[in-house]
C-alpha positions in Angstrom: -8.6 -20.6 6.4 -12.1 -22.2 6.3 -11.8 -23.2 9.9 -11.7 -19.5 10.9 -15.0 -18.8 9.1 -18.1 -18.5 11.3 -20.5 -21.5 10.7 -23.4 -19.1 10.0 -21.6 -17.5 7.1 -23.4 -17.5 3.8 -21.7 -20.0 1.4 -21.1 -17.3 -1.2 -19.5 -15.0 1.4 -17.4 -17.9 2.7 -16.3 -18.8 -0.9 -15.3 -15.1 -1.5 -13.3 -14.9 1.7 -11.5 -18.2 1.1 -10.2 -17.3 -2.4 -9.7 -13.6 -1.7 -7.7 -14.5 1.4 -5.5 -16.9 -0.7 -5.1 -14.2 -3.4 -4.1 -11.7 -0.7 -1.5 -14.1 0.9 0.1 -14.9 -2.4 0.3 -11.3 -3.5 1.5 -9.9 -0.2 5.3 -10.5 -0.5 5.4 -8.8 -3.8 3.3 -5.9 -2.7 5.5 -5.3 0.4 8.7 -5.6 -1.6 7.5 -3.0 -4.1 6.7 -0.4 -1.5 8.8 2.7 -1.2 11.0 1.3 1.5 11.1 -2.2 0.2 13.7 -4.6 -1.1 13.5 -3.4 -4.7 14.7 0.1 -3.5 17.4 -1.5 -1.4 18.8 -3.4 -4.4 18.8 -0.2 -6.4 20.6 1.7 -3.7 23.2 -0.8 -2.5 23.7 -3.3 -5.4 23.3 -1.0 -8.5 24.2 2.3 -6.7 21.5 3.9 -8.8 21.2 7.7 -9.3 18.7 9.8 -7.4 16.2 10.0 -10.2 16.2 6.2 -10.7 15.9 5.6 -7.0 13.0 8.1 -6.8 11.1 6.4 -9.6 11.7 2.9 -8.1 10.5 4.2 -4.7 7.4 5.7 -6.4 6.8 2.9 -8.9 3.9 1.3 -7.0 2.3 4.7 -7.0 2.4 5.0 -10.7 -0.1 2.2 -10.7 -2.4 4.3 -8.6 -2.3 7.0 -11.2 -3.6 4.6 -13.8 -6.2 3.1 -11.4 -9.1 5.0 -13.1 -7.9 3.7 -16.5 -7.8 0.2 -15.0 -11.4 0.4 -13.9 -12.6 2.0 -17.2 -10.9 -0.6 -19.3 -12.2 -3.5 -17.2 -15.7 -2.1 -17.5 -15.4 -1.6 -21.3 -14.1 -5.1 -21.7 -17.0 -6.4 -19.7 -14.8 -8.2 -17.2 -15.9 -9.3 -13.8 -14.2 -7.7 -10.9 -12.3 -10.8 -10.0 -11.1 -11.5 -13.6 -9.9 -7.9 -14.0 -8.0 -8.3 -10.7 -6.4 -11.5 -11.9 -5.3 -9.9 -15.2 -3.5 -7.1 -13.3 -1.7 -9.6 -11.1 -0.7 -11.7 -14.1 0.8 -8.8 -15.9 2.6 -7.6 -12.8 4.1 -11.1 -12.5 5.5 -10.7 -16.0 7.2 -7.4 -15.0 8.9 -8.7 -11.9 9.9 -11.8 -13.9 11.6 -9.5 -16.4 13.4 -7.7 -13.6 14.6 -11.0 -12.1 15.8 -12.4 -15.4 17.6 -9.3 -16.7 21.4 -9.2 -16.3 21.8 -5.5 -15.8 20.2 -2.4 -14.3 18.2 -1.4 -17.5 16.2 -4.6 -17.5 15.8 -4.5 -13.7 14.6 -0.9 -13.9 12.1 -1.6 -16.8 10.7 -4.7 -15.1 10.1 -2.8 -11.9 8.4 0.0 -13.7 6.0 -2.6 -15.3 5.4 -4.9 -12.4 5.2 -2.6 -9.4 2.5 -0.2 -10.9 0.3 -3.1 -11.9 0.3 -4.5 -8.3 -1.3 -1.3 -7.0 -3.4 -0.4 -10.1 -6.0 -2.9 -8.9 -6.8 -1.2 -5.6 -10.3 0.0 -6.8 -11.1 -3.5 -7.9 -10.2 -4.9 -4.5 -12.4 -2.4 -2.8 -15.2 -3.2 -5.2 -14.7 -6.9 -4.7 -15.2 -6.5 -0.9 -18.1 -4.3 -1.4 -19.7 -6.7 -3.8 -19.1 -9.9 -1.9 -18.9 -9.2 1.8 -21.7 -7.8 3.9 -21.0 -4.4 5.4 -21.9 -5.0 9.0 -18.8 -7.1 9.7 -16.7 -6.1 6.7 -14.1 -4.3 8.7 -13.3 -7.3 11.0 -13.2 -9.8 8.1 -11.0 -7.5 6.0 -8.7 -7.0 9.0 -8.5 -10.7 9.5 -7.4 -11.3 5.9 -5.0 -8.4 6.0 -3.5 -9.5 9.3 -2.9 -13.0 8.1 -1.4 -11.8 4.9 0.7 -9.5 7.0 2.1 -12.6 8.7 3.0 -14.0 5.3 4.6 -10.6 4.5 6.7 -10.7 7.8 7.9 -14.3 7.2 8.7 -13.5 3.5 10.5 -10.3 4.4 12.5 -12.1 7.2 13.5 -14.8 4.7 14.5 -12.3 2.1 16.5 -10.3 4.7 18.4 -13.5 5.7 18.9 -14.5 2.0 20.2 -11.1 0.9 22.3 -10.5 4.0 24.8 -12.9 2.4 25.0 -10.7 -0.7 22.6 -8.4 -2.6 23.7 -10.1 -5.9 21.4 -12.9 -4.8 18.3 -10.8 -5.5 17.3 -12.5 -8.8 15.7 -15.7 -7.3 13.8 -13.4 -4.9 12.2 -11.5 -7.8 11.3 -14.7 -9.6 9.6 -16.1 -6.5 7.7 -12.9 -6.1 6.5 -13.2 -9.7 5.5 -16.8 -9.1 3.4 -15.7 -6.1 1.6 -13.1 -8.2 0.8 -15.6 -10.9 -0.6 -18.0 -8.4 -2.6 -15.2 -6.8 -4.1 -14.4 -10.2 -5.3 -18.0 -10.5 -6.9 -17.7 -7.0 -8.6 -14.4 -8.0 -10.1 -16.0 -11.1 -12.0 -18.5 -8.8 -13.9 -15.7 -7.1 -17.5 -15.2 -8.3 -18.2 -11.5 -8.6 -20.3 -9.0 -10.6 -19.0 -7.0 -13.5 -16.9 -3.9 -13.0 -19.3 -0.9 -12.9 -18.4 2.7 -13.9 -20.2 5.7 -15.4 -18.6 5.2 -18.8 -16.8 7.7 -21.0 -13.4 9.1 -20.1 -12.2 6.9 -17.1 -10.6 10.0 -15.5 -14.0 11.8 -15.4 -14.5 10.3 -12.0 -11.9 12.8 -10.7 -14.6 15.4 -10.9 -16.0 13.8 -7.7 -13.2 15.5 -5.8 -14.7 18.9 -6.3 -18.3 18.0 -7.2 -18.7 16.8 -3.6 -17.0 19.3 -1.2 -16.8 17.1 1.8 -15.3 14.2 -0.2 -12.9 16.7 -1.7 -11.8 18.0 1.7 -11.3 14.5 3.0 -9.1 13.8 0.0 -7.1 17.0 0.8 -6.5 15.7 4.3 -5.4 12.3 2.9 -3.1 14.2 0.4 -1.3 16.1 3.2 -0.9 12.9 5.3 0.2 10.8 2.4 2.7 13.3 1.1 4.3 13.6 4.4 4.4 9.8 5.1 5.2 8.5 1.6 8.0 11.0 1.0 9.7 9.7 4.1 9.4 6.0 3.5 12.3 5.7 1.1 14.3 8.1 3.3 14.1 5.5 6.1 16.1 3.2 3.8 18.6 6.0 3.0 18.9 6.9 6.7 19.9 3.5 7.9 21.3 1.9 4.7 22.2 4.6 2.2 25.7 5.2 0.8 26.3 7.9 3.3 24.9 6.1 6.3 27.4 5.6 9.1 25.6 3.0 11.2 27.3 0.0 9.6 24.1 -2.0 9.2 24.1 -4.8 6.7 21.2 -5.4 4.2 19.5 -7.8 6.7 19.4 -5.2 9.5 18.2 -2.5 7.1 15.3 -4.7 6.0 14.5 -5.5 9.7 14.2 -1.8 10.5 12.3 -0.8 7.4 10.1 -3.9 6.7 10.1 -6.8 9.1 9.5 -4.9 12.4 6.8 -2.7 11.0 5.0 -5.6 9.3 5.2 -7.8 12.4 3.6 -5.1 14.5 1.0 -4.3 11.8 -0.3 -7.8 11.5 -1.4 -7.7 15.2 -2.5 -4.1 15.2 -4.6 -4.7 12.1 -7.0 -6.9 14.0 -7.8 -4.2 16.5 -8.1 -1.5 14.0 -10.5 -3.6 12.0 -12.8 -3.8 15.0 -12.4 -0.1 15.6 -13.4 0.6 12.0 -16.7 -1.2 12.5 -17.4 0.7 15.8 -16.1 4.2 15.4 -16.2 7.0 12.9 -13.5 6.9 10.2 -12.3 10.4 10.8 -11.7 9.9 14.5 -9.6 6.8 13.7 -7.7 8.7 11.0 -6.7 11.5 13.4 -5.3 8.9 15.9 -3.4 7.1 13.2 -1.9 10.4 12.0 -0.4 10.8 15.5 1.3 7.4 15.3 2.7 8.2 11.8 4.0 11.6 13.0 5.7 10.4 16.2 7.2 7.4 14.3 8.9 9.8 11.8 10.3 12.0 14.6 11.7 9.1 16.5 13.0 7.0 13.6 15.2 9.7 12.1 17.6 9.8 15.0 21.2 8.5 15.4 20.2 5.9 18.0 19.3 2.3 17.3 16.6 2.3 20.1 14.9 5.3 18.4 15.0 3.6 15.0 13.5 0.4 16.5 10.8 2.4 18.4 10.1 4.4 15.2 9.7 1.1 13.3 7.3 -0.3 16.0 5.1 2.9 15.9 5.1 2.8 12.1 3.8 -0.8 12.3 0.9 0.3 14.6 0.1 3.1 12.1 0.3 0.9 9.0 -1.8 -1.8 10.6 -4.7 0.7 10.9 -3.8 2.5 7.8 -4.2 -0.6 5.6 -7.7 -1.1 6.9 -8.9 2.5 6.7 -7.2 3.2 3.4 -8.9 0.2 1.8 -12.3 0.5 3.3 -13.2 4.1 4.1 -14.7 4.6 0.6 -17.2 1.8 1.3 -18.6 4.0 4.1 -19.0 7.0 1.8 -19.8 5.9 -1.8 -23.3 5.4 -3.0 -24.3 1.8 -3.9 -22.6 0.7 -7.1 -20.1 3.5 -7.2 -17.4 2.1 -4.8 -14.9 1.5 -7.7 -15.3 5.1 -9.0 -14.9 6.7 -5.6 -12.0 4.4 -4.8 -10.4 5.2 -8.2 -10.3 8.9 -7.2 -8.8 8.1 -3.8 -6.3 5.7 -5.4 -5.3 8.2 -8.1 -4.5 10.9 -5.7 -2.5 8.5 -3.5 -0.5 7.8 -6.7 0.2 11.5 -7.2 1.5 12.0 -3.8 3.3 8.7 -3.7 5.2 9.4 -6.9 5.9 13.1 -6.4 6.8 12.8 -2.7 9.9 10.6 -3.1 11.1 12.7 -6.1 10.9 15.9 -4.0 12.4 14.1 -1.0 15.5 13.0 -3.0 15.9 16.5 -4.4 15.7 18.0 -0.9 18.2 15.7 0.7 20.8 16.9 -1.8 20.9 20.1 0.1 19.4 19.3 3.5 20.0 16.7 6.2 17.7 13.7 5.9 16.3 14.3 9.4 15.2 17.9 8.5 13.4 16.7 5.4 11.7 14.0 7.6 10.6 16.7 10.0 8.9 18.6 7.2 7.0 15.4 6.4 5.8 15.2 10.0 4.7 18.8 9.7 2.5 18.0 6.8 0.9 15.1 8.8 0.1 17.6 11.5 -1.6 19.9 9.1 -3.6 16.9 7.8 -4.7 16.1 11.4 -6.0 19.7 11.9 -8.1 19.4 8.8 -9.5 16.0 9.8 -10.4 17.4 13.3 -12.3 20.2 11.6 -14.2 17.8 9.4 -14.8 15.4 12.3 -16.5 18.2 14.2 -19.1 18.6 11.4 -20.3 15.0 11.9 -19.4 11.4 11.1 -18.9 9.9 7.7 -21.9 7.7 7.2 -22.8 5.1 4.5 -25.1 6.6 1.8 -26.7 3.4 0.6 
């Protein structure tokens, strides 16, 4: 990785990028697998034949971590931890959860381990944003972040392809996969501990007091409403992609490997290339304009994927990859454009918490709805919410750009 760093880089910045990159690469396979359309859900659907409530909780497990993100920041600040050490602790505990899921012989242990491990992977999102704000200068932060995310995306693609090939033989082979994911998280925790960073900063008191920012600052609150509509529509449909092509009632005849290619490998492969371009766009253009364009990709992807044709499913997966490539950059960095100096973790905690709300409730409602409606119709409703989000972002964009506040 050091070869890709510009010679003029400050040594401290280079040190941060080197170890943060390694941490990201080691964590990526577990993060992807824990997503709503990831391998953990596929195992629950096809191997354990779990019920709708259990599937919804597994699909939303990573978003539970986002609900506890303000608590994570508050506890880390109270303990006096540095940003990097707090991040390492989250990853180490997440490794323990996935290890439990991999070692347990039945569904109960698998389910409990997932509900421990997956949330802790995502609970650290405000810490990651604060780490980048603390250790990487803002003028080229988007490009450098995109480079790390893109390379970690390559790791995710290779890992997902390997997992797809391994599980295509039989889903009962999932246990070694979970143990390897846990080992990656533990190694990533070690890499995080090597990063030099400042202490976690917060306003103190009740860690959920930061949620007041959503209504104390009207424009910030309206941006969050737009994110909520977008996220609810998109995140509710992610597990439905797995159900559409690989659920018990699916008639396509796809094996586990094909399902993972359509829901993970293809989107990730496209995203790792698209991320590089979106990172440059983030440095050059207003966040709201980029958000509107990305919404369009998400919406069209949903409309095309939920069709009975393989070409539509492949094209929908490709468009999802384009959208996710930009979404990962903008989701992780937009708060650094908005938050005052020293408050990035607080603002990101609000954004992350609300992502957790929609990411947890969305799959639960989606599974309830498909009990009485065709999957495609539920997906169209999700696309409609993204359209409403776009209209709100257009209105906000016309008021002026989102600029850094110092």
